C-alpha positions as CSV (number, residue, x, y, z in Angstrom):
1,M,-14.2,-4.9,-14.5
2,F,-10.7,-7.1,-15.3
3,S,-12.4,-10.4,-16.6
4,T,-12.9,-11.0,-20.2
5,G,-13.7,-14.4,-21.8
6,S,-11.4,-16.4,-22.9
7,D,-10.2,-15.5,-25.6
8,E,-11.7,-11.8,-25.4
9,F,-9.5,-8.5,-25.5
10,G,-9.6,-5.4,-25.8
11,E,-10.5,-2.9,-24.7
12,R,-12.9,-1.6,-21.9
13,K,-13.6,1.5,-20.7
14,A,-15.5,2.6,-16.4
15,F,-16.3,5.2,-14.5
16,F,-18.2,7.0,-17.4
17,G,-15.1,6.0,-19.4
18,S,-12.3,8.6,-17.5
19,M,-10.7,4.9,-17.4
20,V,-10.3,2.3,-19.6
21,F,-8.8,-0.7,-19.0
22,E,-6.8,-2.8,-21.8
23,T,-6.7,-6.8,-22.6
24,V,-3.9,-8.1,-24.9
25,E,-2.0,-11.2,-25.4
26,K,1.8,-11.2,-25.1
27,D,4.6,-13.1,-27.2
28,N,5.1,-16.5,-24.9
29,G,0.6,-16.9,-23.9
30,A,0.3,-14.9,-21.3
31,T,-2.5,-12.1,-20.6
32,G,-1.3,-8.7,-20.3
33,I,-3.4,-6.0,-18.9
34,T,-3.1,-2.6,-19.2
35,L,-5.3,0.5,-17.3
36,G,-4.8,4.4,-18.5
37,I,-6.6,7.8,-17.5
38,D,-8.9,8.6,-20.7
39,N,-11.4,10.8,-19.5
40,P,-10.0,12.7,-16.6
41,V,-12.8,14.9,-16.1
42,P,-15.1,13.2,-14.1
43,I,-12.1,11.4,-12.0
44,V,-12.1,15.4,-11.1
45,L,-15.7,16.9,-10.8
46,L,-16.1,13.4,-8.8
47,F,-13.2,14.4,-6.6
48,L,-14.3,18.0,-6.0
49,V,-18.2,16.8,-4.8
50,L,-16.4,14.9,-2.1
51,T,-14.7,18.4,-1.3
52,A,-17.5,20.2,-1.4
53,I,-19.8,17.7,1.2
54,L,-17.3,17.2,3.7
55,T,-16.6,20.8,3.7
56,I,-20.0,20.8,4.6
57,V,-20.3,18.1,7.2
58,Q,-17.7,19.5,8.7
59,I,-19.2,23.5,8.9
60,I,-22.4,22.3,10.1
61,Y,-20.6,20.2,12.6
62,R,-18.7,22.7,14.2
63,E,-21.4,25.0,14.1
64,L,-22.7,22.2,16.1
65,K,-20.3,21.5,18.4
66,Q,-20.7,25.3,18.7
67,R,-24.4,25.9,19.5
68,R,-23.8,22.6,22.2
69,D,-21.6,25.0,24.0
70,Q,-23.6,27.6,24.2
71,L,-26.6,26.2,25.4
72,L,-24.1,24.0,28.2
73,S,-23.6,27.6,29.0
74,E,-26.9,28.5,30.3
75,M,-27.9,25.9,32.0
76,P,-27.9,27.1,35.4
77,G,-25.5,26.0,37.3
78,N,-22.7,26.2,34.7
């Protein structure tokens, strides 16, 4: 992602075009790298999907724990 050819400068896009990496040659011969966001939609969608998955996992865990506690309280001797 961050590497280019020896004389290759320009723009590279990543993550479905949402992130942009640009390399430019500076006046003193050094290479400058900039990073930016070109299209935030894929990043927002990823955040929403991950939030939904984590919420579902948490709900399932709570339900299973509640069911376990219920079964343990119904055991004879408890």
